C-alpha positions as CSV (number, residue, x, y, z in Angstrom):
1,M,-6.6,-11.5,8.2
2,S,-6.8,-14.0,5.3
3,S,-4.7,-13.9,2.2
4,N,-7.8,-12.9,0.2
5,H,-8.3,-9.8,2.4
6,N,-4.7,-8.8,2.0
7,Q,-5.2,-9.1,-1.8
8,V,-8.3,-6.9,-1.7
9,I,-6.6,-4.3,0.4
10,G,-3.5,-4.4,-1.7
11,S,-5.5,-4.0,-4.9
12,R,-7.2,-0.9,-3.5
13,L,-4.0,0.6,-2.3
14,K,-2.5,0.1,-5.8
15,E,-5.6,1.6,-7.4
16,L,-5.4,4.7,-5.2
17,R,-1.7,5.1,-6.0
18,L,-2.3,4.8,-9.7
19,E,-5.2,7.3,-9.6
20,R,-2.7,9.8,-8.3
21,G,-0.2,8.9,-11.0
22,L,2.4,7.9,-8.4
23,K,5.2,5.4,-8.9
24,I,5.9,2.8,-6.1
25,S,9.0,4.7,-5.2
26,E,7.1,8.0,-4.8
27,M,4.5,6.3,-2.7
28,A,7.1,4.7,-0.5
29,E,9.0,8.0,0.0
30,S,5.8,9.8,0.9
31,L,4.9,7.2,3.5
32,Y,8.4,6.7,4.8
33,I,8.3,3.0,4.0
34,S,10.4,0.9,1.6
35,R,9.5,0.4,-2.0
36,A,9.7,-3.4,-1.5
37,Y,7.1,-3.1,1.3
38,V,4.7,-1.1,-0.9
39,G,5.1,-3.7,-3.6
40,L,4.4,-6.6,-1.2
41,L,1.3,-4.8,0.2
42,E,-0.1,-4.2,-3.3
43,K,0.4,-7.8,-4.3
44,G,-1.3,-8.9,-1.1
45,T,1.6,-11.0,0.1
46,K,2.2,-8.9,3.1
47,K,-0.3,-7.8,5.7
48,A,-0.4,-4.0,6.3
49,S,0.0,-2.9,9.9
50,S,-2.5,-0.5,11.4
51,K,0.2,2.1,11.5
52,V,0.8,1.8,7.7
53,L,-2.9,1.8,6.9
54,E,-3.2,5.0,8.9
55,K,-0.3,6.5,6.9
56,Y,-2.2,5.6,3.7
57,A,-5.5,7.0,5.0
58,D,-3.8,10.3,6.0
59,F,-2.2,10.5,2.5
60,F,-5.3,9.9,0.5
């Protein structure tokens, strides 16, 4: 997946989080992943694994 795809996905994940009024720490806790990882995903610097995307899908 290209960097641009990661940024598009990251932007959408951040948008969903903000729509729920959640802080990064709250999102991370809900998904059982680190705050740093959530931040990297939202910035598009890290590629989300299918397992993590599934956790997001289940949450939202």
